[in-house]
N, C-alpha and C positions, 0 to 999 in steps of 0.2 A: 275318070269321073264315074262315081257310083251313083246312078240315078235313083231318085226317091219316087215313091208313089205320090203324085201331086196332091197336096193338101193345102188349099189356099185359106188364108185368114184375111177377112176384110174388116176395116175399121172406118168409121165415118165421124168427122168432127164438123160441127156447124157453129158459126158465129152469127151475128146479127145480119150480115150481108154476104157471107160466103160459106161454101161447103167444101171440105177436103175429104176425098175418099181414097183410102189406101188399100192395096191388095198385096199381101206378103205371100210369096211362093217359094218353098224350098226347091232347089234345083238338084242338089246332090252333094256327096262328099268327094273331095279330091285332095291333092297335096300341093302346097306352094312352098317355095324356098325362101327362107328369111335368114340372112346372114350366114349362108352355107348350111342351114339346118332345114330338113324337110318337115313341114308342119301340116298336120291333117286339119282340113278346114271344111266347114259346111258353107256351100254357096247358096245364097238366098237373093231373090229379087224383091224390090219394093216398087210397085207402080202406083203413082199418085195422079189424081185428077182434081183440079180446082174448078169450081163453078160459082156463079154469082158475080159479085163486084170484082173478085180476083179470078182470072181464067188461066188455065194452063195445064201442063202435064210435066211429070218428072219420072225418071226411071233410075233406080239405084241397083247396083250389083254389090253385095256385101259378101266377104269371105271371112267367116268367124272361126277362130281356132277352137278346136274341140279339146285341146290339151292345156292351153295357156290362158284361156279366158280373155283373149284380146281380139280386137278387130285387126285382121292381117291386111286386108285390101278393101278399098271402097272406090268404085267408079260410078259415074253417073252423068246425067244431063237434066237440065231444067229449062223449060220454055214457058214463060208466063207473061201475062199482061196485068198491070195494076194501075188504075187511074190513067189509062192511056199510054203508059210507059211499058215498052217491051223489054223483057229481060231474058237473056240466054246465057247459060253457063254449062261448061263441060269440065269435068275434073277427073283426076285419078290420083288416089292417095295409097301409099303402100308402106307398111311397117318395115323399118330398116334393121332393127335389132330386137331380140327377144328380152334383153335385159336393159335396164336404164343406163344411159350413157351420160358422162359428165362433160 
């Protein structure tokens, strides 16, 4: 992993009853293997916080290809409450092929 000088970018979106604040932080460059090919990627985290009528947090890790303009890997978690309903999600998605398959 080639670390980057941290440069965070923050975004805030507000609706009539909720606010979502996101912080995007580049982590560094590394390589992941896709279908036997080493792919150079930029690892970025996206941390989100919900307040107001919707409450919760989420954290995503994204690995974006610098050569193929595709999302190579996406992992994350969501913990939220909306209208008294608790929601929890954990996921991991990974690109299997660099070229479209039929």
